[in-house]
Every structure is written in C-alpha cells, then in structure tokens.
N, CA, C and O atoms as a Tinker XYZ file with bonds, in Angstrom:
   480  protein
     1  N     -6.599000   -3.850000    2.190000    73     2
     2  CA    -7.961000   -3.789000    1.702000    64     1     3
     3  C     -8.055000   -4.632000    0.438000    63     2     4     5
     4  O     -7.255000   -4.458000   -0.482000    81     3
     5  N     -8.995000   -5.518000    0.383000    73     3     6
     6  CA    -9.163000   -6.331000   -0.816000    64     5     7
     7  C    -10.416000   -5.869000   -1.537000    63     6     8     9
     8  O    -11.441000   -5.594000   -0.913000    81     7
     9  N    -10.323000   -5.788000   -2.844000    73     7    10
    10  CA   -11.435000   -5.315000   -3.655000    64     9    11
    11  C    -12.062000   -6.513000   -4.349000    63    10    12    13
    12  O    -11.391000   -7.238000   -5.084000    81    11
    13  N    -13.333000   -6.715000   -4.115000    73    11    14
    14  CA   -14.071000   -7.754000   -4.821000    64    13    15
    15  C    -15.240000   -7.071000   -5.500000    63    14    16    17
    16  O    -16.230000   -6.723000   -4.855000    81    15
    17  N    -15.120000   -6.879000   -6.812000    73    15    18
    18  CA   -16.131000   -6.130000   -7.538000    64    17    19
    19  C    -17.497000   -6.798000   -7.485000    63    18    20    21
    20  O    -18.519000   -6.113000   -7.535000    81    19
    21  N    -17.532000   -8.108000   -7.385000    73    19    22
    22  CA   -18.824000   -8.782000   -7.314000    64    21    23
    23  C    -19.549000   -8.431000   -6.026000    63    22    24    25
    24  O    -20.762000   -8.219000   -6.027000    81    23
    25  N    -18.808000   -8.370000   -4.930000    73    23    26
    26  CA   -19.437000   -8.126000   -3.633000    64    25    27
    27  C    -19.824000   -6.664000   -3.443000    63    26    28    29
    28  O    -20.866000   -6.380000   -2.853000    81    27
    29  N    -19.007000   -5.730000   -3.931000    73    27    30
    30  CA   -19.312000   -4.336000   -3.635000    64    29    31
    31  C    -20.236000   -3.691000   -4.658000    63    30    32    33
    32  O    -20.557000   -2.509000   -4.537000    81    31
    33  N    -20.667000   -4.443000   -5.660000    73    31    34
    34  CA   -21.711000   -3.962000   -6.546000    64    33    35
    35  C    -21.268000   -3.275000   -7.818000    63    34    36    37
    36  O    -22.116000   -2.989000   -8.664000    81    35
    37  N    -19.991000   -2.992000   -8.005000    73    35    38
    38  CA   -19.548000   -2.283000   -9.200000    64    37    39
    39  C    -19.792000   -3.109000  -10.460000    63    38    40    41
    40  O    -20.174000   -2.564000  -11.495000    81    39
    41  N    -19.573000   -4.413000  -10.375000    73    39    42
    42  CA   -19.805000   -5.259000  -11.537000    64    41    43
    43  C    -21.284000   -5.295000  -11.886000    63    42    44    45
    44  O    -21.652000   -5.266000  -13.061000    81    43
    45  N    -22.122000   -5.357000  -10.877000    73    43    46
    46  CA   -23.567000   -5.336000  -11.102000    64    45    47
    47  C    -23.963000   -4.022000  -11.762000    63    46    48    49
    48  O    -24.760000   -4.011000  -12.700000    81    47
    49  N    -23.413000   -2.924000  -11.278000    73    47    50
    50  CA   -23.705000   -1.601000  -11.833000    64    49    51
    51  C    -23.263000   -1.524000  -13.296000    63    50    52    53
    52  O    -23.982000   -0.983000  -14.135000    81    51
    53  N    -22.087000   -2.063000  -13.597000    73    51    54
    54  CA   -21.581000   -2.039000  -14.967000    64    53    55
    55  C    -22.504000   -2.819000  -15.897000    63    54    56    57
    56  O    -22.787000   -2.377000  -17.011000    81    55
    57  N    -22.966000   -3.967000  -15.445000    73    55    58
    58  CA   -23.870000   -4.773000  -16.273000    64    57    59
    59  C    -25.205000   -4.069000  -16.481000    63    58    60    61
    60  O    -25.789000   -4.156000  -17.561000    81    59
    61  N    -25.689000   -3.375000  -15.459000    73    59    62
    62  CA   -26.947000   -2.635000  -15.594000    64    61    63
    63  C    -26.809000   -1.544000  -16.649000    63    62    64    65
    64  O    -27.700000   -1.358000  -17.478000    81    63
    65  N    -25.705000   -0.835000  -16.615000    73    63    66
    66  CA   -25.481000    0.251000  -17.573000    64    65    67
    67  C    -25.357000   -0.309000  -18.983000    63    66    68    69
    68  O    -25.941000    0.229000  -19.924000    81    67
    69  N    -24.596000   -1.390000  -19.129000    73    67    70
    70  CA   -24.394000   -1.981000  -20.449000    64    69    71
    71  C    -25.674000   -2.582000  -21.016000    63    70    72    73
    72  O    -25.831000   -2.666000  -22.234000    81    71
    73  N    -26.589000   -3.000000  -20.144000    73    71    74
    74  CA   -27.807000   -3.677000  -20.589000    64    73    75
    75  C    -28.868000   -2.731000  -21.136000    63    74    76    77
    76  O    -29.754000   -3.163000  -21.873000    81    75
    77  N    -28.797000   -1.469000  -20.795000    73    75    78
    78  CA   -29.814000   -0.544000  -21.302000    64    77    79
    79  C    -29.162000    0.612000  -22.050000    63    78    80    81
    80  O    -27.944000    0.787000  -22.011000    81    79
    81  N    -29.961000    1.369000  -22.707000    73    79    82
    82  CA   -29.457000    2.518000  -23.452000    64    81    83
    83  C    -29.172000    3.668000  -22.505000    63    82    84    85
    84  O    -30.077000    4.132000  -21.810000    81    83
    85  N    -27.923000    4.140000  -22.462000    73    83    86
    86  CA   -27.671000    5.362000  -21.699000    64    85    87
    87  C    -28.416000    6.522000  -22.345000    63    86    88    89
    88  O    -28.668000    6.492000  -23.550000    81    87
    89  N    -28.774000    7.540000  -21.572000    73    87    90
    90  CA   -29.489000    8.691000  -22.141000    64    89    91
    91  C    -28.720000    9.278000  -23.312000    63    90    92    93
    92  O    -27.497000    9.412000  -23.259000    81    91
    93  N    -29.442000    9.626000  -24.367000    73    91    94
    94  CA   -28.813000   10.269000  -25.516000    64    93    95
    95  C    -28.194000    9.322000  -26.522000    63    94    96    97
    96  O    -27.568000    9.778000  -27.479000    81    95
    97  N    -28.347000    7.997000  -26.339000    73    95    98
    98  CA   -27.767000    7.047000  -27.276000    64    97    99
    99  C    -28.877000    6.434000  -28.106000    63    98   100   101
   100  O    -29.776000    5.792000  -27.563000    81    99
   101  N    -28.826000    6.624000  -29.410000    73    99   102
   102  CA   -29.808000    6.088000  -30.344000    64   101   103
   103  C    -29.561000    4.594000  -30.537000    63   102   104   105
   104  O    -28.478000    4.204000  -30.972000    81   103
   105  N    -30.540000    3.757000  -30.221000    73   103   106
   106  CA   -30.386000    2.305000  -30.305000    64   105   107
   107  C    -30.035000    1.862000  -31.722000    63   106   108   109
   108  O    -29.216000    0.960000  -31.898000    81   107
   109  N    -30.647000    2.489000  -32.745000    73   107   110
   110  CA   -30.371000    2.108000  -34.133000    64   109   111
   111  C    -28.926000    2.409000  -34.521000    63   110   112   113
   112  O    -28.371000    1.745000  -35.397000    81   111
   113  N    -28.328000    3.377000  -33.895000    73   111   114
   114  CA   -26.961000    3.777000  -34.239000    64   113   115
   115  C    -25.925000    3.215000  -33.269000    63   114   116   117
   116  O    -24.757000    3.602000  -33.315000    81   115
   117  N    -26.351000    2.297000  -32.388000    73   115   118
   118  CA   -25.441000    1.770000  -31.373000    64   117   119
   119  C    -24.226000    1.075000  -31.964000    63   118   120   121
   120  O    -23.192000    0.975000  -31.303000    81   119
   121  N    -24.329000    0.599000  -33.179000    73   119   122
   122  CA   -23.196000   -0.049000  -33.819000    64   121   123
   123  C    -22.143000    0.908000  -34.320000    63   122   124   125
   124  O    -21.022000    0.494000  -34.613000    81   123
   125  N    -22.471000    2.150000  -34.421000    73   123   126
   126  CA   -21.515000    3.148000  -34.901000    64   125   127
   127  C    -20.469000    3.424000  -33.830000    63   126   128   129
   128  O    -20.746000    3.385000  -32.631000    81   127
   129  N    -19.275000    3.700000  -34.296000    73   127   130
   130  CA   -18.153000    3.923000  -33.385000    64   129   131
   131  C    -18.422000    5.031000  -32.369000    63   130   132   133
   132  O    -18.102000    4.878000  -31.191000    81   131
   133  N    -19.002000    6.135000  -32.808000    73   131   134
   134  CA   -19.264000    7.252000  -31.905000    64   133   135
   135  C    -20.239000    6.892000  -30.802000    63   134   136   137
   136  O    -20.078000    7.314000  -29.657000    81   135
   137  N    -21.253000    6.109000  -31.149000    73   135   138
   138  CA   -22.251000    5.706000  -30.158000    64   137   139
   139  C    -21.659000    4.705000  -29.172000    63   138   140   141
   140  O    -21.962000    4.752000  -27.979000    81   139
   141  N    -20.817000    3.803000  -29.665000    73   139   142
   142  CA   -20.149000    2.842000  -28.784000    64   141   143
   143  C    -19.248000    3.594000  -27.811000    63   142   144   145
   144  O    -19.166000    3.249000  -26.632000    81   143
   145  N    -18.574000    4.624000  -28.318000    73   143   146
   146  CA   -17.707000    5.431000  -27.453000    64   145   147
   147  C    -18.522000    6.110000  -26.353000    63   146   148   149
   148  O    -18.079000    6.177000  -25.207000    81   147
   149  N    -19.708000    6.613000  -26.694000    73   147   150
   150  CA   -20.574000    7.238000  -25.684000    64   149   151
   151  C    -20.950000    6.234000  -24.591000    63   150   152   153
   152  O    -20.939000    6.561000  -23.404000    81   151
   153  N    -21.278000    5.027000  -25.002000    73   151   154
   154  CA   -21.638000    3.985000  -24.040000    64   153   155
   155  C    -20.451000    3.678000  -23.128000    63   154   156   157
   156  O    -20.603000    3.578000  -21.911000    81   155
   157  N    -19.261000    3.529000  -23.732000    73   155   158
   158  CA   -18.062000    3.232000  -22.955000    64   157   159
   159  C    -17.741000    4.367000  -21.978000    63   158   160   161
   160  O    -17.398000    4.118000  -20.823000    81   159
   161  N    -17.854000    5.607000  -22.444000    73   159   162
   162  CA   -17.583000    6.753000  -21.563000    64   161   163
   163  C    -18.568000    6.805000  -20.406000    63   162   164   165
   164  O    -18.189000    7.098000  -19.273000    81   163
   165  N    -19.829000    6.524000  -20.692000    73   163   166
   166  CA   -20.853000    6.507000  -19.633000    64   165   167
   167  C    -20.533000    5.424000  -18.608000    63   166   168   169
   168  O    -20.651000    5.649000  -17.403000    81   167
   169  N    -20.134000    4.268000  -19.080000    73   167   170
   170  CA   -19.784000    3.163000  -18.188000    64   169   171
   171  C    -18.591000    3.527000  -17.312000    63   170   172   173
   172  O    -18.606000    3.294000  -16.103000    81   171
   173  N    -17.560000    4.098000  -17.926000    73   171   174
   174  CA   -16.368000    4.505000  -17.167000    64   173   175
   175  C    -16.734000    5.569000  -16.137000    63   174   176   177
   176  O    -16.286000    5.502000  -14.993000    81   175
   177  N    -17.545000    6.551000  -16.534000    73   175   178
   178  CA   -17.968000    7.602000  -15.597000    64   177   179
   179  C    -18.721000    7.017000  -14.406000    63   178   180   181
   180  O    -18.450000    7.369000  -13.258000    81   179
   181  N    -19.658000    6.128000  -14.683000    73   179   182
   182  CA   -20.457000    5.516000  -13.610000    64   181   183
   183  C    -19.583000    4.704000  -12.659000    63   182   184   185
   184  O    -19.721000    4.805000  -11.440000    81   183
   185  N    -18.679000    3.897000  -13.224000    73   183   186
   186  CA   -17.812000    3.075000  -12.372000    64   185   187
   187  C    -16.840000    3.934000  -11.577000    63   186   188   189
   188  O    -16.570000    3.656000  -10.409000    81   187
   189  N    -16.314000    4.978000  -12.211000    73   187   190
   190  CA   -15.400000    5.879000  -11.503000    64   189   191
   191  C    -16.114000    6.551000  -10.335000    63   190   192   193
   192  O    -15.575000    6.621000   -9.230000    81   191
   193  N    -17.330000    7.045000  -10.580000    73   191   194
   194  CA   -18.103000    7.656000   -9.505000    64   193   195
   195  C    -18.373000    6.662000   -8.385000    63   194   196   197
   196  O    -18.270000    7.004000   -7.207000    81   195
   197  N    -18.714000    5.445000   -8.747000    73   195   198
   198  CA   -18.996000    4.416000   -7.741000    64   197   199
   199  C    -17.755000    4.126000   -6.901000    63   198   200   201
   200  O    -17.823000    4.091000   -5.673000    81   199
   201  N    -16.622000    3.917000   -7.573000    73   199   202
   202  CA   -15.382000    3.605000   -6.858000    64   201   203
   203  C    -14.992000    4.766000   -5.954000    63   202   204   205
   204  O    -14.666000    4.562000   -4.785000    81   203
   205  N    -15.025000    5.987000   -6.491000    73   203   206
   206  CA   -14.648000    7.161000   -5.699000    64   205   207
   207  C    -15.559000    7.351000   -4.495000    63   206   208   209
   208  O    -15.113000    7.793000   -3.437000    81   207
   209  N    -16.818000    7.022000   -4.655000    73   207   210
   210  CA   -17.763000    7.156000   -3.553000    64   209   211
   211  C    -17.644000    6.085000   -2.494000    63   210   212   213
   212  O    -18.164000    6.248000   -1.391000    81   211
   213  N    -16.963000    4.980000   -2.810000    73   211   214
   214  CA   -16.906000    3.865000   -1.875000    64   213   215
   215  C    -15.514000    3.520000   -1.364000    63   214   216   217
   216  O    -15.375000    2.675000   -0.480000    81   215
   217  N    -14.496000    4.152000   -1.898000    73   215   218
   218  CA   -13.136000    3.873000   -1.445000    64   217   219
   219  C    -12.817000    4.785000   -0.270000    63   218   220   221
   220  O    -12.872000    6.010000   -0.377000    81   219
   221  N    -12.488000    4.167000    0.837000    73   219   222
   222  CA   -12.164000    4.944000    2.027000    64   221   223
   223  C    -10.699000    4.780000    2.423000    63   222   224   225
   224  O    -10.215000    5.427000    3.352000    81   223
   225  N    -10.007000    3.908000    1.704000    73   223   226
   226  CA    -8.597000    3.677000    1.995000    64   225   227
   227  C     -7.772000    4.007000    0.760000    63   226   228   229
   228  O     -8.193000    4.806000   -0.077000    81   227
   229  N     -6.618000    3.405000    0.646000    73   227   230
   230  CA    -5.701000    3.651000   -0.458000    64   229   231
   231  C     -6.268000    3.195000   -1.804000    63   230   232   233
   232  O     -7.042000    2.240000   -1.874000    81   231
   233  N     -5.876000    3.882000   -2.853000    73   231   234
   234  CA    -6.265000    3.485000   -4.203000    64   233   235
   235  C     -5.354000    2.396000   -4.772000    63   234   236   237
   236  O     -5.637000    1.848000   -5.838000    81   235
   237  N     -4.274000    2.081000   -4.077000    73   235   238
   238  CA    -3.322000    1.095000   -4.588000    64   237   239
   239  C     -3.956000   -0.262000   -4.877000    63   238   240   241
   240  O     -3.643000   -0.852000   -5.911000    81   239
   241  N     -4.832000   -0.789000   -4.018000    73   239   242
   242  CA    -5.440000   -2.090000   -4.341000    64   241   243
   243  C     -6.294000   -2.038000   -5.609000    63   242   244   245
   244  O     -6.323000   -2.994000   -6.385000    81   243
   245  N     -6.980000   -0.928000   -5.810000    73   243   246
   246  CA    -7.807000   -0.779000   -7.011000    64   245   247
   247  C     -6.913000   -0.690000   -8.238000    63   246   248   249
   248  O     -7.185000   -1.316000   -9.263000    81   247
   249  N     -5.858000    0.082000   -8.129000    73   247   250
   250  CA    -4.910000    0.219000   -9.233000    64   249   251
   251  C     -4.317000   -1.144000   -9.586000    63   250   252   253
   252  O     -4.175000   -1.468000  -10.765000    81   251
   253  N     -3.974000   -1.934000   -8.588000    73   251   254
   254  CA    -3.383000   -3.246000   -8.828000    64   253   255
   255  C     -4.353000   -4.175000   -9.551000    63   254   256   257
   256  O     -3.954000   -4.904000  -10.460000    81   255
   257  N     -5.623000   -4.153000   -9.153000    73   255   258
   258  CA    -6.634000   -5.003000   -9.801000    64   257   259
   259  C     -6.799000   -4.605000  -11.261000    63   258   260   261
   260  O     -6.827000   -5.465000  -12.142000    81   259
   261  N     -6.907000   -3.321000  -11.516000    73   259   262
   262  CA    -7.095000   -2.828000  -12.885000    64   261   263
   263  C     -5.862000   -3.131000  -13.729000    63   262   264   265
   264  O     -5.985000   -3.608000  -14.857000    81   263
   265  N     -4.677000   -2.858000  -13.192000    73   263   266
   266  CA    -3.439000   -3.102000  -13.925000    64   265   267
   267  C     -3.306000   -4.580000  -14.288000    63   266   268   269
   268  O     -2.929000   -4.910000  -15.412000    81   267
   269  N     -3.609000   -5.459000  -13.355000    73   267   270
   270  CA    -3.499000   -6.894000  -13.608000    64   269   271
   271  C     -4.448000   -7.325000  -14.724000    63   270   272   273
   272  O     -4.056000   -8.088000  -15.607000    81   271
   273  N     -5.684000   -6.847000  -14.694000    73   271   274
   274  CA    -6.650000   -7.226000  -15.727000    64   273   275
   275  C     -6.231000   -6.697000  -17.100000    63   274   276   277
   276  O     -6.390000   -7.395000  -18.101000    81   275
   277  N     -5.704000   -5.489000  -17.158000    73   275   278
   278  CA    -5.249000   -4.927000  -18.431000    64   277   279
   279  C     -4.090000   -5.759000  -18.984000    63   278   280   281
   280  O     -4.050000   -6.059000  -20.178000    81   279
   281  N     -3.162000   -6.123000  -18.123000    73   279   282
   282  CA    -2.022000   -6.940000  -18.548000    64   281   283
   283  C     -2.505000   -8.305000  -19.032000    63   282   284   285
   284  O     -2.036000   -8.803000  -20.056000    81   283
   285  N     -3.433000   -8.906000  -18.308000    73   283   286
   286  CA    -3.949000  -10.212000  -18.698000    64   285   287
   287  C     -4.641000  -10.156000  -20.064000    63   286   288   289
   288  O     -4.473000  -11.059000  -20.883000    81   287
   289  N     -5.406000   -9.113000  -20.306000    73   287   290
   290  CA    -6.076000   -8.965000  -21.608000    64   289   291
   291  C     -5.057000   -8.785000  -22.730000    63   290   292   293
   292  O     -5.215000   -9.360000  -23.807000    81   291
   293  N     -4.016000   -7.994000  -22.487000    73   291   294
   294  CA    -2.981000   -7.790000  -23.510000    64   293   295
   295  C     -2.244000   -9.096000  -23.791000    63   294   296   297
   296  O     -1.948000   -9.405000  -24.945000    81   295
   297  N     -1.949000   -9.859000  -22.752000    73   295   298
   298  CA    -1.281000  -11.145000  -22.941000    64   297   299
   299  C     -2.168000  -12.121000  -23.711000    63   298   300   301
   300  O     -1.682000  -12.875000  -24.555000    81   299
   301  N     -3.450000  -12.106000  -23.420000    73   299   302
   302  CA    -4.386000  -12.964000  -24.143000    64   301   303
   303  C     -4.432000  -12.571000  -25.618000    63   302   304   305
   304  O     -4.378000  -13.429000  -26.499000    81   303
   305  N     -4.532000  -11.271000  -25.875000    73   303   306
   306  CA    -4.559000  -10.774000  -27.251000    64   305   307
   307  C     -3.268000  -11.106000  -27.991000    63   306   308   309
   308  O     -3.284000  -11.350000  -29.198000    81   307
   309  N     -2.146000  -11.116000  -27.263000    73   307   310
   310  CA    -0.833000  -11.381000  -27.855000    64   309   311
   311  C     -0.508000  -12.872000  -27.889000    63   310   312   313
   312  O      0.607000  -13.252000  -28.244000    81   311
   313  N     -1.454000  -13.705000  -27.529000    73   311   314
   314  CA    -1.222000  -15.150000  -27.545000    64   313   315
   315  C     -0.178000  -15.607000  -26.550000    63   314   316   317
   316  O      0.458000  -16.643000  -26.743000    81   315
   317  N      0.001000  -14.844000  -25.488000    73   315   318
   318  CA     0.957000  -15.200000  -24.441000    64   317   319
   319  C      2.335000  -14.589000  -24.625000    63   318   320   321
   320  O      3.188000  -14.729000  -23.748000    81   319
   321  N      2.572000  -13.921000  -25.729000    73   319   322
   322  CA     3.875000  -13.311000  -25.989000    64   321   323
   323  C      4.009000  -12.010000  -25.201000    63   322   324   325
   324  O      3.258000  -11.059000  -25.413000    81   323
   325  N      4.979000  -11.988000  -24.289000    73   323   326
   326  CA     5.188000  -10.778000  -23.499000    64   325   327
   327  C      5.697000   -9.628000  -24.358000    63   326   328   329
   328  O      5.374000   -8.470000  -24.095000    81   327
   329  N      6.485000   -9.935000  -25.376000    73   327   330
   330  CA     6.999000   -8.866000  -26.241000    64   329   331
   331  C      5.856000   -8.194000  -26.991000    63   330   332   333
   332  O      5.796000   -6.967000  -27.068000    81   331
   333  N      4.946000   -9.001000  -27.545000    73   331   334
   334  CA     3.803000   -8.416000  -28.267000    64   333   335
   335  C      2.864000   -7.697000  -27.305000    63   334   336   337
   336  O      2.336000   -6.634000  -27.630000    81   335
   337  N      2.655000   -8.275000  -26.120000    73   335   338
   338  CA     1.785000   -7.637000  -25.128000    64   337   339
   339  C      2.371000   -6.292000  -24.699000    63   338   340   341
   340  O      1.635000   -5.322000  -24.521000    81   339
   341  N      3.681000   -6.233000  -24.533000    73   339   342
   342  CA     4.337000   -4.972000  -24.165000    64   341   343
   343  C      4.110000   -3.917000  -25.247000    63   342   344   345
   344  O      3.865000   -2.750000  -24.938000    81   343
   345  N      4.194000   -4.332000  -26.534000    73   343   346
   346  CA     3.932000   -3.395000  -27.633000    64   345   347
   347  C      2.491000   -2.912000  -27.603000    63   346   348   349
   348  O      2.226000   -1.727000  -27.805000    81   347
   349  N      1.559000   -3.825000  -27.352000    73   347   350
   350  CA     0.144000   -3.460000  -27.275000    64   349   351
   351  C     -0.072000   -2.413000  -26.183000    63   350   352   353
   352  O     -0.821000   -1.453000  -26.369000    81   351
   353  N      0.589000   -2.609000  -25.050000    73   351   354
   354  CA     0.432000   -1.714000  -23.899000    64   353   355
   355  C      1.276000   -0.449000  -24.001000    63   354   356   357
   356  O      1.065000    0.503000  -23.249000    81   355
   357  N      2.221000   -0.437000  -24.917000    73   355   358
   358  CA     3.084000    0.733000  -25.069000    64   357   359
   359  C      4.104000    0.870000  -23.951000    63   358   360   361
   360  O      4.480000    1.978000  -23.569000    81   359
   361  N      4.547000   -0.273000  -23.429000    73   359   362
   362  CA     5.564000   -0.258000  -22.380000    64   361   363
   363  C      6.721000   -1.162000  -22.789000    63   362   364   365
   364  O      6.602000   -1.947000  -23.730000    81   363
   365  N      7.835000   -1.047000  -22.079000    73   363   366
   366  CA     8.994000   -1.883000  -22.369000    64   365   367
   367  C      8.711000   -3.323000  -21.926000    63   366   368   369
   368  O      7.939000   -3.576000  -21.002000    81   367
   369  N      9.367000   -4.251000  -22.623000    73   367   370
   370  CA     9.249000   -5.670000  -22.280000    64   369   371
   371  C      9.660000   -5.913000  -20.828000    63   370   372   373
   372  O      9.003000   -6.670000  -20.112000    81   371
   373  N     10.749000   -5.269000  -20.395000    73   371   374
   374  CA    11.236000   -5.487000  -19.024000    64   373   375
   375  C     10.227000   -4.989000  -17.987000    63   374   376   377
   376  O     10.089000   -5.577000  -16.915000    81   375
   377  N      9.528000   -3.905000  -18.316000    73   375   378
   378  CA     8.501000   -3.385000  -17.409000    64   377   379
   379  C      7.342000   -4.375000  -17.303000    63   378   380   381
   380  O      6.845000   -4.654000  -16.212000    81   379
   381  N      6.925000   -4.897000  -18.447000    73   379   382
   382  CA     5.846000   -5.884000  -18.430000    64   381   383
   383  C      6.267000   -7.127000  -17.669000    63   382   384   385
   384  O      5.494000   -7.662000  -16.874000    81   383
   385  N      7.486000   -7.591000  -17.905000    73   383   386
   386  CA     7.981000   -8.772000  -17.208000    64   385   387
   387  C      7.963000   -8.565000  -15.697000    63   386   388   389
   388  O      7.577000   -9.463000  -14.949000    81   387
   389  N      8.377000   -7.386000  -15.251000    73   387   390
   390  CA     8.344000   -7.049000  -13.826000    64   389   391
   391  C      6.909000   -7.101000  -13.287000    63   390   392   393
   392  O      6.663000   -7.656000  -12.217000    81   391
   393  N      5.973000   -6.523000  -14.030000    73   391   394
   394  CA     4.583000   -6.472000  -13.579000    64   393   395
   395  C      3.935000   -7.858000  -13.586000    63   394   396   397
   396  O      3.109000   -8.159000  -12.725000    81   395
   397  N      4.303000   -8.699000  -14.551000    73   395   398
   398  CA     3.790000  -10.074000  -14.586000    64   397   399
   399  C      4.222000  -10.808000  -13.320000    63   398   400   401
   400  O      3.428000  -11.516000  -12.701000    81   399
   401  N      5.471000  -10.635000  -12.948000    73   399   402
   402  CA     5.974000  -11.271000  -11.718000    64   401   403
   403  C      5.325000  -10.652000  -10.480000    63   402   404   405
   404  O      4.939000  -11.367000   -9.555000    81   403
   405  N      5.207000   -9.339000  -10.463000    73   403   406
   406  CA     4.620000   -8.625000   -9.326000    64   405   407
   407  C      3.185000   -9.089000   -9.060000    63   406   408   409
   408  O      2.793000   -9.287000   -7.910000    81   407
   409  N      2.411000   -9.259000  -10.128000    73   407   410
   410  CA     1.009000   -9.655000   -9.986000    64   409   411
   411  C      0.814000  -11.176000   -9.998000    63   410   412   413
   412  O     -0.310000  -11.668000   -9.906000    81   411
   413  N      1.932000  -11.912000  -10.114000    73   411   414
   414  CA     1.895000  -13.379000  -10.130000    64   413   415
   415  C      0.954000  -13.899000  -11.221000    63   414   416   417
   416  O      0.123000  -14.774000  -10.981000    81   415
   417  N      1.104000  -13.345000  -12.405000    73   415   418
   418  CA     0.283000  -13.735000  -13.555000    64   417   419
   419  C      0.894000  -14.976000  -14.192000    63   418   420   421
   420  O      2.080000  -15.000000  -14.524000    81   419
   421  N      0.075000  -15.995000  -14.355000    73   419   422
   422  CA     0.522000  -17.242000  -14.981000    64   421   423
   423  C      0.083000  -17.217000  -16.445000    63   422   424   425
   424  O     -1.092000  -17.409000  -16.760000    81   423
   425  N      1.043000  -16.978000  -17.323000    73   423   426
   426  CA     0.752000  -16.774000  -18.740000    64   425   427
   427  C      0.150000  -18.019000  -19.382000    63   426   428   429
   428  O     -0.782000  -17.906000  -20.177000    81   427
   429  N      0.656000  -19.190000  -19.059000    73   427   430
   430  CA     0.119000  -20.418000  -19.656000    64   429   431
   431  C     -1.359000  -20.587000  -19.327000    63   430   432   433
   432  O     -2.138000  -21.046000  -20.163000    81   431
   433  N     -1.740000  -20.221000  -18.125000    73   431   434
   434  CA    -3.141000  -20.324000  -17.719000    64   433   435
   435  C     -4.003000  -19.353000  -18.530000    63   434   436   437
   436  O     -5.126000  -19.686000  -18.909000    81   435
   437  N     -3.485000  -18.174000  -18.791000    73   435   438
   438  CA    -4.229000  -17.160000  -19.552000    64   437   439
   439  C     -4.467000  -17.635000  -20.978000    63   438   440   441
   440  O     -5.580000  -17.537000  -21.495000    81   439
   441  N     -3.427000  -18.145000  -21.607000    73   439   442
   442  CA    -3.520000  -18.551000  -23.004000    64   441   443
   443  C     -4.458000  -19.745000  -23.180000    63   442   444   445
   444  O     -5.144000  -19.849000  -24.197000    81   443
   445  N     -4.491000  -20.636000  -22.207000    73   443   446
   446  CA    -5.323000  -21.830000  -22.346000    64   445   447
   447  C     -6.750000  -21.634000  -21.837000    63   446   448   449
   448  O     -7.605000  -22.490000  -22.063000    81   447
   449  N     -7.013000  -20.539000  -21.167000    73   447   450
   450  CA    -8.349000  -20.298000  -20.592000    64   449   451
   451  C     -9.288000  -19.674000  -21.613000    63   450   452   453
   452  O     -8.857000  -19.086000  -22.604000    81   451
   453  N    -10.564000  -19.815000  -21.348000    73   451   454
   454  CA   -11.583000  -19.129000  -22.132000    64   453   455
   455  C    -11.613000  -17.692000  -21.621000    63   454   456   457
   456  O    -11.705000  -17.487000  -20.410000    81   455
   457  N    -11.538000  -16.687000  -22.500000    73   455   458
   458  CA   -11.471000  -15.281000  -22.059000    64   457   459
   459  C    -12.512000  -14.876000  -21.033000    63   458   460   461
   460  O    -12.188000  -14.137000  -20.104000    81   459
   461  N    -13.742000  -15.330000  -21.165000    73   459   462
   462  CA   -14.777000  -14.915000  -20.219000    64   461   463
   463  C    -14.513000  -15.472000  -18.815000    63   462   464   465
   464  O    -14.951000  -14.882000  -17.827000    81   463
   465  N    -13.801000  -16.601000  -18.718000    73   463   466
   466  CA   -13.477000  -17.167000  -17.407000    64   465   467
   467  C    -12.478000  -16.312000  -16.652000    63   466   468   469
   468  O    -12.484000  -16.284000  -15.421000    81   467
   469  N    -11.628000  -15.623000  -17.375000    73   467   470
   470  CA   -10.560000  -14.841000  -16.745000    64   469   471
   471  C    -11.042000  -13.556000  -16.109000    63   470   472   473
   472  O    -10.493000  -13.120000  -15.097000    81   471
   473  N    -12.059000  -12.945000  -16.689000    73   471   474
   474  CA   -12.381000  -11.583000  -16.312000    64   473   475
   475  C    -13.711000  -11.428000  -15.617000    63   474   476   477
   476  O    -14.190000  -10.302000  -15.479000    81   475
   477  N    -14.320000  -12.484000  -15.181000    73   475   478
   478  CA   -15.586000  -12.361000  -14.452000    64   477   479
   479  C    -15.317000  -12.275000  -12.976000    63   478   480
   480  O    -16.253000  -12.167000  -12.183000    81   479
C-alpha cells in the first residue's frame, strides 16, 4: 500500500485546519506558546482521525512515511550531520544510520535542497 497524502486528502485537511482558527483559540494570542500548542494538538487530532478512518491495511507504510520525514527534518536541522541529527532525535547514531539506509535518504540532497521542497 502506498500512501500519497496529496491524493488522499490529509494534506488538504491539514492546510484547512492551519488556515483558520480552531475553536477556542484566540487569534490575538495565537503567538503565545500555549495557543500554538492548541493549534498543533488540534491538527494532530484531525490528521490522526483522518488516517485512522481511512487506513484499511497495515500501518507500516504510514509509519515509514512519518519516520522518513522526521529523520529528514532532523538531518536538515543538523546540517547533514548524522551524529547531531541522532542527538536531536534522541537515538543512537548507529540506529539513525540504519534508518537512513533503510529509507534510502540522500543526505547531500537534503542539505542542498530548500526545506519547503522536501516536505510538500
């Protein structure tokens, strides 16, 4: 089973939620950490409900997509250093190295790319 968030609507749903005020969030206070956390929690809840309602097979493909994106973001934040990315993720360097190979992540491509190009 291949997961394409653009085709199945989850990405569209996430953008809709992010574009408007979730119930109970004061627009003037949206910059405050607590309000941002509420928005993030609402987004996670909505996406989780959507995924759970639409997955009819194994969760492994979804887990792989999420894991790969998290690793890619950590590598980008770490400037391509697997040791720093492993620290960011709270895992051993050898574990990260295994996962980079497993997901066929090309670190040089990540470091040279514009962040928005990687995660759309």
